[in-house]
Residue, then its C-alpha position, 0 to 999 in steps of 0.5 A: m682522435d682514435i687510431l688503429v695500427a695494423i701493419n703487415e710484415f716488411k718481408g725479410s726485414l721487420s715483423s708485424e709485431e716489430l712494426r706495431e711496437i715502433v709505430t705505436k710507441k712513436i704515436c704515444e710519444i708525440i701525440p700522447n692524448v690520442n687513443v691508439s690501439s694496435q693489432v699484429i696481422a698476417d695472412g698466412g705467411d711469416g708471423f701467422l702464429a702471432l694472431f692466435k689467443d687461447f693456445t699454448k706455444e710449443s716446439f718440435i724438432t723436425v727438419n727444414a726444407l733441406g732436411k737439416e734439423i730444426r726446432a720449430e714452434y707451433l700452437i696447441n689447444n689440448y682442450r679443443k684438440e686443435a693446433v696452429i702451424e706456420v709453414a714458414e716456421i718449418i720449411g720457410l725461405k727464411h731458413l735458407t741462404d740464397e745459395e741453398k735455395d733449390p726446389y729440386k731438393t727442397t722438401t715438405a717432409g718437415l711439415g709432415k713430421l710435425i703433423k704426424y707427431l700431432l696426430k699421434q698426440g690426438i690432435k684432430h683440428y689444424i689451422i695451417g698458414l701456407g705462406g713463405s715456403a721454400t718448396n715446389d714439391c706439390g707436398i709429396g714430402m709431407l704426404t710421404e710422412l703421412g702414409y702416402k707412397f709415391t714410386d717411380e717406374n722401378g718401384k723406388y720411392c720418390k719423397h723429396g723435391i722436384s728431382d723426385l716429383k718428376r720420376i713419379v708414376s704411381v701412388e699408393e696409400d697406407i694412412n691411419n685413422e688419425l689422418k682420416e679423422a683429422s680436419f685441416t683449415i688451410i690459410c693462404d693469400v694467393t689464388n693461383p692454380l697448381h700449374g700453368k702460367k699463373g700456377a705455382t712454378y711460373v709465379y713463385s718458384k723463382q724466389k725459391g731458386l728456380k731459373d727462368d728457363e726451367f719454368e716450363i720444364v718444371d711446370n710440366y713435371v707438376k702437371n704430369f704429377s696432377n694427371i697421375i693423381k687425377e687418373k688414380y682418384s678420378k678427381d682433379l683439384s689442380h685448377i682450384a684457386g689456391s691449389g698452387a699455394a706454397g709450391g703445391l701444398g694447397y693442392a696436396f691438402l685439398m686432394f689428400t686430406n679433409s681440408n678447406l681452403k680460406k683466403g688469408s685476409n678474410f680469415m684474419i679479419d674474421y678471427l680478429n674481429l677487425e671490421k668492428k675495430i676499424s669501424e670504431v676509429d678515425i684513422l687506420i695506419t696499415g702497410e707492408g714491405k712494398l706497395d704495388r699492384q699486387s697489394f690490390m690483389g687480396k693482400a691484407p693491408i688493402e683489404l683492411a683499407k677497403i673496410a676503412k673506406k666502407y666506414n668513411k675512415k682515413v687510411i695511411f699506408l706505410a711501405g718499404s717502397i712504393r711502385d708509383d709506375e704500377i699504382d698509376l695503372l690502377s683505377h680511380e676507385e682503387k687509388t682512393i682506397i688509400d688517403a696517404s702513402f709513405s715510403i720509409q726510405r730517407g735516401i738512396c741505398t741498396l735494397e740489401k742495406a734498406m732491408i737490414k732490420e736496424n736500418a728499416a726500424k730507424n727509417v720507420e721511426r723517422t717517418m713516424e716522427q714526421l707523420c705524427a707531427l702532421l697528425g698532432f697538428i691536425y688533432e690540435k686544430t680539431k679539438 
């Protein structure tokens, strides 16, 4: 029996690497004669840096989404003049408390500071994972660091957050040749446009601290900003799928830099050669924090499961929680992508308690003990 373990992070609780270690360890302890391989996965958000080989990990002192000093890690390959940046490492929600989340203030400037530094070091190629940001500023903080100047009707610079975004009436540029010659590969797992009911503000800003009754107001600010940019450059990319990623960072890269946007799961599958790895095993164990309807909208674990079904492999899905009411609404074809799904919860508790790392790890271990007992029985029967 050959098993591949490739589980996405349980967001806010366990990383993909931590899940990989727990699950593979239990399989090896309980079914020692099976062949187990494993792979850290991420589709642009937290843990994105862990995907890459042939890079050196370095760090840079910049600022987080609230402008507080932070040391952020990134990857670099000086021979290829290439860098990998995980947006969540710099301006991620994970660096803020619930009380600190405020998209009127949060800024992408810290990301711009790192890119500006790397450009000066001669880095020409960038791979950037957009997931997990705490911002909704359409990238104006980053772009200001890179030489773009946004001003209000009084000529005052607008640099940070929605509070400044809403005042912008014009844009000028004073960018250097390094930025003009650089190329950016933008990785994200969402297909949202910049504005509208399916855009960045309506879909993602609540988790970043915006109240429901402010969605329409802020979305109009975003739309007005894109209209100003459209008038300036005679080009509108606000409706491009993924332009709404990371509070409009997708739009900023596409509109103002030499960028191409790639779907996170597709990039990961190609980069890690996962289709070949899945084709060579009997069972894929995958999963993420919540199995719900959104899981089937391009998320990495389901995309891996689709590949497994292509090769007639079995799929086991681990999740922190499972929304059966949403799964019931799926088509028969969607439901049968997964052969068996398991929630790791062992009893009734609050979400906060369930997400504590130690509790989640223990629940994964206990779930794997039961699952491995079953797999071990099947393995013995088929020998």
